C-alpha positions in Angstrom: 50.2 117.7 95.9 47.3 119.1 94.1 45.0 116.7 92.1 42.3 118.4 89.8 39.7 115.7 89.0 38.9 115.6 85.2 35.9 114.1 83.5 38.2 111.2 82.6 38.8 110.4 86.5 35.1 109.9 86.9 33.9 108.2 83.6 34.0 104.5 84.7 34.3 102.4 87.9 37.8 101.8 87.2 38.9 105.6 86.7 37.4 106.1 90.0 38.8 103.5 92.0 42.1 104.5 90.0 41.8 107.9 91.1 41.0 107.0 94.7 43.9 104.5 95.0 46.6 107.4 94.0 45.0 109.6 96.5 45.2 107.0 99.4 48.6 106.0 98.2 50.0 109.6 98.7 48.3 109.9 101.8 49.7 106.7 103.2 53.0 107.8 102.2 52.7 111.4 104.2 52.2 113.5 101.2 49.6 116.3 101.9 46.9 116.2 99.1 44.4 119.1 98.1 41.6 117.5 95.8 39.7 120.0 93.7 36.5 117.8 92.0 34.2 120.7 89.7 32.0 117.7 88.8 28.9 116.7 90.6 28.9 113.3 91.9 28.1 111.0 89.4 27.2 107.2 88.6 30.6 106.0 89.9 31.0 108.4 92.8 27.3 109.0 93.8 28.2 111.0 96.7 31.5 112.6 95.5 35.2 111.4 95.0 35.6 112.4 98.7 33.6 109.5 100.0 35.6 107.2 97.8 38.5 108.1 98.9 37.5 108.3 102.4 36.5 104.7 102.4 39.7 103.4 102.7 40.1 104.5 106.1 36.6 103.1 107.2 35.3 106.3 108.6 31.7 107.8 107.2 32.3 111.2 105.6 30.4 114.4 106.3 27.7 114.2 103.3 27.6 117.3 101.2 24.6 119.2 101.7 21.9 118.8 99.3 22.0 122.1 97.6 25.8 121.9 97.5 26.8 118.8 96.0 30.7 119.9 94.9 33.2 118.9 97.5 36.6 120.3 97.9 38.9 118.4 99.9 42.2 119.2 101.7 43.9 116.1 103.5 46.5 116.5 106.1 48.3 113.0 105.8 48.6 110.6 108.8 47.8 107.2 109.7 44.0 108.4 109.6 44.4 111.6 107.6 42.6 114.5 108.7 40.2 116.2 105.7 39.3 119.9 105.5 36.1 120.1 103.5 34.3 122.9 101.7 31.1 122.2 99.9 29.9 124.3 97.2 27.0 124.4 94.3 27.5 125.0 90.9 27.9 128.6 90.0 28.9 129.6 93.6 32.5 131.3 93.9 35.2 128.8 95.0 36.5 129.2 98.4 40.3 129.6 99.0 41.5 126.1 100.1 44.7 124.9 102.5 47.6 123.0 100.7 49.5 121.7 103.9 53.2 121.8 103.6 53.6 120.1 107.2 51.0 119.6 110.0 51.3 123.1 111.4 51.9 124.9 107.9 49.8 125.5 104.7 49.5 127.8 101.7 46.3 129.2 101.1 45.3 128.1 97.0 43.1 130.7 95.5 40.9 128.6 93.2 38.4 131.0 92.2 40.7 133.6 90.4 42.5 130.6 88.9 39.5 128.8 87.3 38.3 132.4 85.8 41.6 132.6 84.2 41.4 129.4 82.9 37.6 129.6 81.4 37.8 129.5 77.8 36.9 132.3 75.8 35.2 133.3 72.6 37.1 134.8 69.9 35.3 137.9 69.9 36.7 138.3 73.5 40.0 138.5 72.5 41.6 142.1 72.4 
C-alpha cells in the first residue's frame, strides 16, 4: 500500500490520529506500507507522521536530523514492523524507496520523477 500524506491528514489532531490508525491497522493485518509525507512536521505531528505511527509499537523511532525534517518511511509488516527511513530537506531530490511485496521482495518506487511530473505548470509552459 502506498499512502501519500496530504495537508488534510495533518491539519488537526484527529486527522493525524486517523492517518496513523489507518497505517497501524494495515501493518497489523500484514499489509506492507510506503508513507510519503512531503510536509514538514507540524503542530499535530511535531516530529513527523512516522513518529505518530511508530508510537503504537512502543519503540522510540530515529529522529530526523535538524536539517532534514521530512521523513519517507517504508514498512515491512510483522508483529513489530521494520521501518526503512530516508530523511530529506525541502528542495532535496527525493530518493527511490522500497515498497515491499513480501519480506524478501520489493519494487523500487521512483519518487523524484513522479513528483516532477505532477508539479503544477503555468499556462505559458504548455506547448
